[in-house]
PQR file of N, CA, C, O and H, with PARSE charges and radii, in Angstrom:
ATOM      1  N   MET A   1       0.848  -1.177   0.000 -0.4000 1.5000
ATOM      2  CA  MET A   1       0.000   0.000   0.000 -0.0000 2.0000
ATOM      3  C   MET A   1       0.894   1.241   0.000  0.5500 1.7000
ATOM      4  O   MET A   1       1.662   1.443   0.941 -0.5500 1.4000
ATOM      5  N   GLY A   2       0.807   2.072  -1.036 -0.4000 1.5000
ATOM      6  CA  GLY A   2       1.631   3.258  -1.152 -0.0000 2.0000
ATOM      7  C   GLY A   2       0.960   4.489  -0.565  0.5500 1.7000
ATOM      8  O   GLY A   2      -0.195   4.456  -0.139 -0.5500 1.4000
ATOM      9  H   GLY A   2       0.183   1.908  -1.801  0.4000 1.0000
ATOM     10  N   LEU A   3       1.717   5.565  -0.558 -0.4000 1.5000
ATOM     11  CA  LEU A   3       1.195   6.830  -0.057 -0.0000 2.0000
ATOM     12  C   LEU A   3       0.396   7.540  -1.136  0.5500 1.7000
ATOM     13  O   LEU A   3       0.683   7.399  -2.325 -0.5500 1.4000
ATOM     14  H   LEU A   3       2.655   5.591  -0.904  0.4000 1.0000
ATOM     15  N   THR A   4      -0.595   8.295  -0.724 -0.4000 1.5000
ATOM     16  CA  THR A   4      -1.345   9.100  -1.681 -0.0000 2.0000
ATOM     17  C   THR A   4      -0.480  10.285  -2.089  0.5500 1.7000
ATOM     18  O   THR A   4       0.460  10.641  -1.378 -0.5500 1.4000
ATOM     19  H   THR A   4      -0.828   8.409   0.242  0.4000 1.0000
ATOM     20  N   SER A   5      -0.789  10.894  -3.217 -0.4000 1.5000
ATOM     21  CA  SER A   5       0.005  12.034  -3.677 -0.0000 2.0000
ATOM     22  C   SER A   5      -0.111  13.204  -2.705  0.5500 1.7000
ATOM     23  O   SER A   5       0.841  13.968  -2.542 -0.5500 1.4000
ATOM     24  H   SER A   5      -1.553  10.605  -3.795  0.4000 1.0000
ATOM     25  N   LYS A   6      -1.263  13.353  -2.059 -0.4000 1.5000
ATOM     26  CA  LYS A   6      -1.439  14.426  -1.078 -0.0000 2.0000
ATOM     27  C   LYS A   6      -0.502  14.214   0.111  0.5500 1.7000
ATOM     28  O   LYS A   6       0.115  15.164   0.592 -0.5500 1.4000
ATOM     29  H   LYS A   6      -2.036  12.732  -2.191  0.4000 1.0000
ATOM     30  N   LYS A   7      -0.396  12.982   0.582 -0.4000 1.5000
ATOM     31  CA  LYS A   7       0.480  12.664   1.710 -0.0000 2.0000
ATOM     32  C   LYS A   7       1.940  12.838   1.322  0.5500 1.7000
ATOM     33  O   LYS A   7       2.738  13.312   2.131 -0.5500 1.4000
ATOM     34  H   LYS A   7      -0.898  12.210   0.191  0.4000 1.0000
ATOM     35  N   GLU A   8       2.309  12.463   0.092 -0.4000 1.5000
ATOM     36  CA  GLU A   8       3.680  12.648  -0.378 -0.0000 2.0000
ATOM     37  C   GLU A   8       4.049  14.122  -0.390  0.5500 1.7000
ATOM     38  O   GLU A   8       5.149  14.481   0.029 -0.5500 1.4000
ATOM     39  H   GLU A   8       1.661  12.078  -0.565  0.4000 1.0000
ATOM     40  N   GLU A   9       3.153  14.985  -0.861 -0.4000 1.5000
ATOM     41  CA  GLU A   9       3.409  16.428  -0.876 -0.0000 2.0000
ATOM     42  C   GLU A   9       3.545  16.964   0.541  0.5500 1.7000
ATOM     43  O   GLU A   9       4.378  17.832   0.800 -0.5500 1.4000
ATOM     44  H   GLU A   9       2.259  14.693  -1.202  0.4000 1.0000
ATOM     45  N   GLN A  10       2.736  16.456   1.453 -0.4000 1.5000
ATOM     46  CA  GLN A  10       2.801  16.885   2.844 -0.0000 2.0000
ATOM     47  C   GLN A  10       4.153  16.511   3.450  0.5500 1.7000
ATOM     48  O   GLN A  10       4.753  17.310   4.169 -0.5500 1.4000
ATOM     49  H   GLN A  10       2.059  15.751   1.243  0.4000 1.0000
ATOM     50  N   ILE A  11       4.624  15.325   3.169 -0.4000 1.5000
ATOM     51  CA  ILE A  11       5.912  14.878   3.696 -0.0000 2.0000
ATOM     52  C   ILE A  11       7.050  15.701   3.101  0.5500 1.7000
ATOM     53  O   ILE A  11       7.992  16.043   3.815 -0.5500 1.4000
ATOM     54  H   ILE A  11       4.136  14.676   2.586  0.4000 1.0000
ATOM     55  N   LYS A  12       6.984  16.024   1.814 -0.4000 1.5000
ATOM     56  CA  LYS A  12       8.026  16.824   1.169 -0.0000 2.0000
ATOM     57  C   LYS A  12       8.110  18.224   1.757  0.5500 1.7000
ATOM     58  O   LYS A  12       9.193  18.808   1.794 -0.5500 1.4000
ATOM     59  H   LYS A  12       6.218  15.746   1.234  0.4000 1.0000
ATOM     60  N   SER A  13       6.982  18.778   2.221 -0.4000 1.5000
ATOM     61  CA  SER A  13       6.982  20.141   2.749 -0.0000 2.0000
ATOM     62  C   SER A  13       7.420  20.208   4.214  0.5500 1.7000
ATOM     63  O   SER A  13       7.611  21.299   4.752 -0.5500 1.4000
ATOM     64  H   SER A  13       6.102  18.303   2.191  0.4000 1.0000
ATOM     65  N   MET A  14       7.577  19.061   4.855 -0.4000 1.5000
ATOM     66  CA  MET A  14       7.993  19.040   6.259 -0.0000 2.0000
ATOM     67  C   MET A  14       9.493  19.288   6.366  0.5500 1.7000
ATOM     68  O   MET A  14      10.245  18.938   5.456 -0.5500 1.4000
ATOM     69  H   MET A  14       7.422  18.175   4.418  0.4000 1.0000
ATOM     70  N   PRO A  15       9.940  19.893   7.478 -0.5600 1.5000
ATOM     71  CA  PRO A  15      11.381  20.077   7.665  0.2800 2.0000
ATOM     72  C   PRO A  15      12.090  18.731   7.799  0.5500 1.7000
ATOM     73  O   PRO A  15      11.523  17.765   8.310 -0.5500 1.4000
ATOM     74  N   ARG A  16      13.309  18.686   7.343 -0.4000 1.5000
ATOM     75  CA  ARG A  16      14.119  17.472   7.463 -0.0000 2.0000
ATOM     76  C   ARG A  16      14.917  17.575   8.767  0.5500 1.7000
ATOM     77  O   ARG A  16      15.596  18.575   9.001 -0.5500 1.4000
ATOM     78  H   ARG A  16      13.769  19.471   6.928  0.4000 1.0000
ATOM     79  N   ILE A  17      14.837  16.561   9.602 -0.4000 1.5000
ATOM     80  CA  ILE A  17      15.523  16.557  10.895 -0.0000 2.0000
ATOM     81  C   ILE A  17      16.591  15.472  10.881  0.5500 1.7000
ATOM     82  O   ILE A  17      16.315  14.306  10.598 -0.5500 1.4000
ATOM     83  H   ILE A  17      14.285  15.749   9.413  0.4000 1.0000
ATOM     84  N   GLU A  18      17.823  15.885  11.193 -0.4000 1.5000
ATOM     85  CA  GLU A  18      18.944  14.951  11.251 -0.0000 2.0000
ATOM     86  C   GLU A  18      19.527  14.996  12.660  0.5500 1.7000
ATOM     87  O   GLU A  18      19.669  16.076  13.234 -0.5500 1.4000
ATOM     88  H   GLU A  18      18.047  16.832  11.423  0.4000 1.0000
ATOM     89  N   THR A  19      19.860  13.855  13.217 -0.4000 1.5000
ATOM     90  CA  THR A  19      20.531  13.814  14.511 -0.0000 2.0000
ATOM     91  C   THR A  19      21.813  13.010  14.378  0.5500 1.7000
ATOM     92  O   THR A  19      21.880  12.017  13.654 -0.5500 1.4000
ATOM     93  H   THR A  19      19.744  12.977  12.751  0.4000 1.0000
ATOM     94  N   ARG A  20      22.818  13.464  15.092 -0.4000 1.5000
ATOM     95  CA  ARG A  20      24.111  12.779  15.105 -0.0000 2.0000
ATOM     96  C   ARG A  20      24.575  12.669  16.551  0.5500 1.7000
ATOM     97  O   ARG A  20      24.481  13.630  17.314 -0.5500 1.4000
ATOM     98  H   ARG A  20      22.764  14.271  15.680  0.4000 1.0000
ATOM     99  N   VAL A  21      25.065  11.519  16.917 -0.4000 1.5000
ATOM    100  CA  VAL A  21      25.623  11.297  18.250 -0.0000 2.0000
ATOM    101  C   VAL A  21      27.036  10.767  18.060  0.5500 1.7000
ATOM    102  O   VAL A  21      27.253   9.800  17.330 -0.5500 1.4000
ATOM    103  H   VAL A  21      25.142  10.738  16.297  0.4000 1.0000
ATOM    104  N   GLU A  22      28.003  11.414  18.729 -0.4000 1.5000
ATOM    105  CA  GLU A  22      29.387  10.963  18.616 -0.0000 2.0000
ATOM    106  C   GLU A  22      30.130  11.207  19.927  0.5500 1.7000
ATOM    107  O   GLU A  22      29.804  12.123  20.682 -0.5500 1.4000
ATOM    108  H   GLU A  22      27.826  12.200  19.322  0.4000 1.0000
ATOM    109  N   LYS A  23      31.121  10.383  20.177 -0.4000 1.5000
ATOM    110  CA  LYS A  23      31.969  10.558  21.352 -0.0000 2.0000
ATOM    111  C   LYS A  23      33.138  11.439  20.949  0.5500 1.7000
ATOM    112  O   LYS A  23      33.778  11.220  19.921 -0.5500 1.4000
ATOM    113  H   LYS A  23      31.386   9.639  19.563  0.4000 1.0000
ATOM    114  N   LEU A  24      33.408  12.448  21.786 -0.4000 1.5000
ATOM    115  CA  LEU A  24      34.520  13.337  21.490 -0.0000 2.0000
ATOM    116  C   LEU A  24      35.835  12.610  21.767  0.5500 1.7000
ATOM    117  O   LEU A  24      36.006  12.015  22.831 -0.5500 1.4000
ATOM    118  H   LEU A  24      32.888  12.626  22.622  0.4000 1.0000
ATOM    119  N   PRO A  25      36.763  12.658  20.808 -0.5600 1.5000
ATOM    120  CA  PRO A  25      38.021  11.923  20.990  0.2800 2.0000
ATOM    121  C   PRO A  25      38.854  12.516  22.132  0.5500 1.7000
ATOM    122  O   PRO A  25      39.008  13.733  22.238 -0.5500 1.4000
ATOM    123  N   GLY A  26      39.382  11.641  22.975 -0.4000 1.5000
ATOM    124  CA  GLY A  26      40.247  12.076  24.068 -0.0000 2.0000
ATOM    125  C   GLY A  26      39.500  12.640  25.265  0.5500 1.7000
ATOM    126  O   GLY A  26      40.130  13.050  26.240 -0.5500 1.4000
ATOM    127  H   GLY A  26      39.257  10.653  22.889  0.4000 1.0000
ATOM    128  N   LYS A  27      38.176  12.673  25.217 -0.4000 1.5000
ATOM    129  CA  LYS A  27      37.392  13.220  26.327 -0.0000 2.0000
ATOM    130  C   LYS A  27      36.283  12.234  26.673  0.5500 1.7000
ATOM    131  O   LYS A  27      35.910  11.386  25.862 -0.5500 1.4000
ATOM    132  H   LYS A  27      37.664  12.341  24.425  0.4000 1.0000
ATOM    133  N   ASN A  28      35.775  12.356  27.865 -0.4000 1.5000
ATOM    134  CA  ASN A  28      34.696  11.482  28.309 -0.0000 2.0000
ATOM    135  C   ASN A  28      33.364  12.207  28.097  0.5500 1.7000
ATOM    136  O   ASN A  28      32.560  12.323  29.023 -0.5500 1.4000
ATOM    137  H   ASN A  28      36.078  13.045  28.524  0.4000 1.0000
ATOM    138  N   LEU A  29      33.135  12.694  26.870 -0.4000 1.5000
ATOM    139  CA  LEU A  29      31.937  13.467  26.549 -0.0000 2.0000
ATOM    140  C   LEU A  29      31.247  12.896  25.317  0.5500 1.7000
ATOM    141  O   LEU A  29      31.888  12.345  24.422 -0.5500 1.4000
ATOM    142  H   LEU A  29      33.788  12.600  26.118  0.4000 1.0000
ATOM    143  N   LEU A  30      29.939  13.040  25.292 -0.4000 1.5000
ATOM    144  CA  LEU A  30      29.129  12.606  24.160 -0.0000 2.0000
ATOM    145  C   LEU A  30      28.496  13.849  23.542  0.5500 1.7000
ATOM    146  O   LEU A  30      27.906  14.658  24.258 -0.5500 1.4000
ATOM    147  H   LEU A  30      29.418  13.488  26.019  0.4000 1.0000
ATOM    148  N   LEU A  31      28.609  14.011  22.244 -0.4000 1.5000
ATOM    149  CA  LEU A  31      28.040  15.157  21.538 -0.0000 2.0000
ATOM    150  C   LEU A  31      26.801  14.697  20.778  0.5500 1.7000
ATOM    151  O   LEU A  31      26.873  13.795  19.943 -0.5500 1.4000
ATOM    152  H   LEU A  31      29.089  13.353  21.663  0.4000 1.0000
ATOM    153  N   HIS A  32      25.662  15.326  21.075 -0.4000 1.5000
ATOM    154  CA  HIS A  32      24.407  15.020  20.377 -0.0000 2.0000
ATOM    155  C   HIS A  32      24.024  16.275  19.605  0.5500 1.7000
ATOM    156  O   HIS A  32      23.701  17.304  20.200 -0.5500 1.4000
ATOM    157  H   HIS A  32      25.604  16.059  21.753  0.4000 1.0000
ATOM    158  N   ARG A  33      24.059  16.188  18.292 -0.4000 1.5000
ATOM    159  CA  ARG A  33      23.816  17.330  17.414 -0.0000 2.0000
ATOM    160  C   ARG A  33      22.518  17.094  16.650  0.5500 1.7000
ATOM    161  O   ARG A  33      22.304  16.016  16.096 -0.5500 1.4000
ATOM    162  H   ARG A  33      24.320  15.353  17.809  0.4000 1.0000
ATOM    163  N   THR A  34      21.644  18.118  16.622 -0.4000 1.5000
ATOM    164  CA  THR A  34      20.391  18.044  15.874 -0.0000 2.0000
ATOM    165  C   THR A  34      20.380  19.159  14.842  0.5500 1.7000
ATOM    166  O   THR A  34      20.615  20.320  15.177 -0.5500 1.4000
ATOM    167  H   THR A  34      21.818  18.994  17.072  0.4000 1.0000
ATOM    168  N   ILE A  35      20.106  18.813  13.586 -0.4000 1.5000
ATOM    169  CA  ILE A  35      20.059  19.783  12.493 -0.0000 2.0000
ATOM    170  C   ILE A  35      18.661  19.746  11.890  0.5500 1.7000
ATOM    171  O   ILE A  35      18.180  18.691  11.476 -0.5500 1.4000
ATOM    172  H   ILE A  35      19.915  17.870  13.314  0.4000 1.0000
ATOM    173  N   ILE A  36      18.008  20.917  11.842 -0.4000 1.5000
ATOM    174  CA  ILE A  36      16.681  21.022  11.234 -0.0000 2.0000
ATOM    175  C   ILE A  36      16.829  21.846   9.960  0.5500 1.7000
ATOM    176  O   ILE A  36      17.220  23.013  10.016 -0.5500 1.4000
ATOM    177  H   ILE A  36      18.398  21.775  12.178  0.4000 1.0000
ATOM    178  N   SER A  37      16.523  21.251   8.820 -0.4000 1.5000
ATOM    179  CA  SER A  37      16.610  21.929   7.525 -0.0000 2.0000
ATOM    180  C   SER A  37      15.206  22.157   6.998  0.5500 1.7000
ATOM    181  O   SER A  37      14.443  21.212   6.800 -0.5500 1.4000
ATOM    182  H   SER A  37      16.206  20.303   8.774  0.4000 1.0000
ATOM    183  N   ASP A  38      14.871  23.427   6.771 -0.4000 1.5000
ATOM    184  CA  ASP A  38      13.546  23.777   6.278 -0.0000 2.0000
ATOM    185  C   ASP A  38      13.729  24.662   5.050  0.5500 1.7000
ATOM    186  O   ASP A  38      14.378  25.705   5.135 -0.5500 1.4000
ATOM    187  H   ASP A  38      15.491  24.195   6.932  0.4000 1.0000
ATOM    188  N   ILE A  39      13.178  24.270   3.928 -0.4000 1.5000
ATOM    189  CA  ILE A  39      13.342  25.006   2.676 -0.0000 2.0000
ATOM    190  C   ILE A  39      12.050  25.745   2.367  0.5500 1.7000
ATOM    191  O   ILE A  39      10.978  25.146   2.277 -0.5500 1.4000
ATOM    192  H   ILE A  39      12.651  23.423   3.859  0.4000 1.0000
ATOM    193  N   LYS A  40      12.171  27.054   2.207 -0.4000 1.5000
ATOM    194  CA  LYS A  40      11.024  27.894   1.864 -0.0000 2.0000
ATOM    195  C   LYS A  40      11.406  28.759   0.663  0.5500 1.7000
ATOM    196  O   LYS A  40      12.575  29.111   0.508 -0.5500 1.4000
ATOM    197  H   LYS A  40      13.042  27.540   2.280  0.4000 1.0000
ATOM    198  N   PRO A  41      10.439  29.107  -0.186 -0.5600 1.5000
ATOM    199  CA  PRO A  41      10.741  29.997  -1.303  0.2800 2.0000
ATOM    200  C   PRO A  41      11.035  31.413  -0.801  0.5500 1.7000
ATOM    201  O   PRO A  41      10.539  31.825   0.247 -0.5500 1.4000
ATOM    202  N   ILE A  42      11.832  32.139  -1.547 -0.4000 1.5000
ATOM    203  CA  ILE A  42      12.200  33.500  -1.169 -0.0000 2.0000
ATOM    204  C   ILE A  42      10.964  34.385  -1.050  0.5500 1.7000
ATOM    205  O   ILE A  42      10.934  35.282  -0.208 -0.5500 1.4000
ATOM    206  H   ILE A  42      12.236  31.805  -2.399  0.4000 1.0000
ATOM    207  N   ALA A  43       9.965  34.158  -1.859 -0.4000 1.5000
ATOM    208  CA  ALA A  43       8.733  34.952  -1.791 -0.0000 2.0000
ATOM    209  C   ALA A  43       8.090  34.848  -0.412  0.5500 1.7000
ATOM    210  O   ALA A  43       7.498  35.815   0.068 -0.5500 1.4000
ATOM    211  H   ALA A  43       9.990  33.430  -2.544  0.4000 1.0000
ATOM    212  N   TYR A  44       8.200  33.694   0.225 -0.4000 1.5000
ATOM    213  CA  TYR A  44       7.647  33.512   1.571 -0.0000 2.0000
ATOM    214  C   TYR A  44       8.323  34.473   2.543  0.5500 1.7000
ATOM    215  O   TYR A  44       7.641  35.157   3.307 -0.5500 1.4000
ATOM    216  H   TYR A  44       8.681  32.909  -0.165  0.4000 1.0000
ATOM    217  N   TYR A  45       9.651  34.534   2.525 -0.4000 1.5000
ATOM    218  CA  TYR A  45      10.378  35.410   3.441 -0.0000 2.0000
ATOM    219  C   TYR A  45      10.139  36.876   3.117  0.5500 1.7000
ATOM    220  O   TYR A  45      10.051  37.702   4.026 -0.5500 1.4000
ATOM    221  H   TYR A  45      10.205  33.979   1.905  0.4000 1.0000
ATOM    222  N   ASN A  46      10.033  37.212   1.838 -0.4000 1.5000
ATOM    223  CA  ASN A  46       9.724  38.596   1.474 -0.0000 2.0000
ATOM    224  C   ASN A  46       8.369  39.008   2.034  0.5500 1.7000
ATOM    225  O   ASN A  46       8.227  40.128   2.526 -0.5500 1.4000
ATOM    226  H   ASN A  46      10.104  36.542   1.100  0.4000 1.0000
ATOM    227  N   ALA A  47       7.382  38.138   1.973 -0.4000 1.5000
ATOM    228  CA  ALA A  47       6.054  38.439   2.513 -0.0000 2.0000
ATOM    229  C   ALA A  47       6.111  38.598   4.030  0.5500 1.7000
ATOM    230  O   ALA A  47       5.443  39.473   4.582 -0.5500 1.4000
ATOM    231  H   ALA A  47       7.497  37.229   1.574  0.4000 1.0000
ATOM    232  N   VAL A  48       6.893  37.772   4.706 -0.4000 1.5000
ATOM    233  CA  VAL A  48       7.026  37.881   6.163 -0.0000 2.0000
ATOM    234  C   VAL A  48       7.656  39.214   6.535  0.5500 1.7000
ATOM    235  O   VAL A  48       7.198  39.877   7.465 -0.5500 1.4000
ATOM    236  H   VAL A  48       7.435  37.062   4.258  0.4000 1.0000
ATOM    237  N   ILE A  49       8.698  39.611   5.821 -0.4000 1.5000
ATOM    238  CA  ILE A  49       9.378  40.877   6.104 -0.0000 2.0000
ATOM    239  C   ILE A  49       8.452  42.056   5.841  0.5500 1.7000
ATOM    240  O   ILE A  49       8.404  42.986   6.646 -0.5500 1.4000
ATOM    241  H   ILE A  49       9.070  39.072   5.065  0.4000 1.0000
ATOM    242  N   GLU A  50       7.719  42.041   4.740 -0.4000 1.5000
ATOM    243  CA  GLU A  50       6.811  43.139   4.416 -0.0000 2.0000
ATOM    244  C   GLU A  50       5.696  43.275   5.450  0.5500 1.7000
ATOM    245  O   GLU A  50       5.299  44.391   5.782 -0.5500 1.4000
ATOM    246  H   GLU A  50       7.758  41.285   4.086  0.4000 1.0000
ATOM    247  N   ASN A  51       5.191  42.163   5.958 -0.4000 1.5000
ATOM    248  CA  ASN A  51       4.100  42.213   6.935 -0.0000 2.0000
ATOM    249  C   ASN A  51       4.573  42.602   8.325  0.5500 1.7000
ATOM    250  O   ASN A  51       3.751  42.976   9.162 -0.5500 1.4000
ATOM    251  H   ASN A  51       5.513  41.256   5.688  0.4000 1.0000
ATOM    252  N   SER A  52       5.866  42.526   8.599 -0.4000 1.5000
ATOM    253  CA  SER A  52       6.366  42.870   9.928 -0.0000 2.0000
ATOM    254  C   SER A  52       6.589  44.371  10.084  0.5500 1.7000
ATOM    255  O   SER A  52       6.738  44.856  11.205 -0.5500 1.4000
ATOM    256  H   SER A  52       6.533  42.222   7.920  0.4000 1.0000
ATOM    257  N   GLU A  53       6.615  45.095   9.006 -0.4000 1.5000
ATOM    258  CA  GLU A  53       6.879  46.544   9.065 -0.0000 2.0000
ATOM    259  C   GLU A  53       5.639  47.347   9.296  0.5500 1.7000
ATOM    260  O   GLU A  53       5.704  48.575   9.369 -0.5500 1.4000
ATOM    261  H   GLU A  53       6.494  44.701   8.095  0.4000 1.0000
TER
END
């Protein structure tokens, strides 16, 4: 059972979340890094800036 085209579009518009966990060399520390990538068209940001003024 596949995804509907509406659901596929919804998933594509969601931010991409990446997590990385690594031990720092020579130290007794664990680094947990989270990266959130969200792609928006420039027109979106222009509209946000214009409405804030």
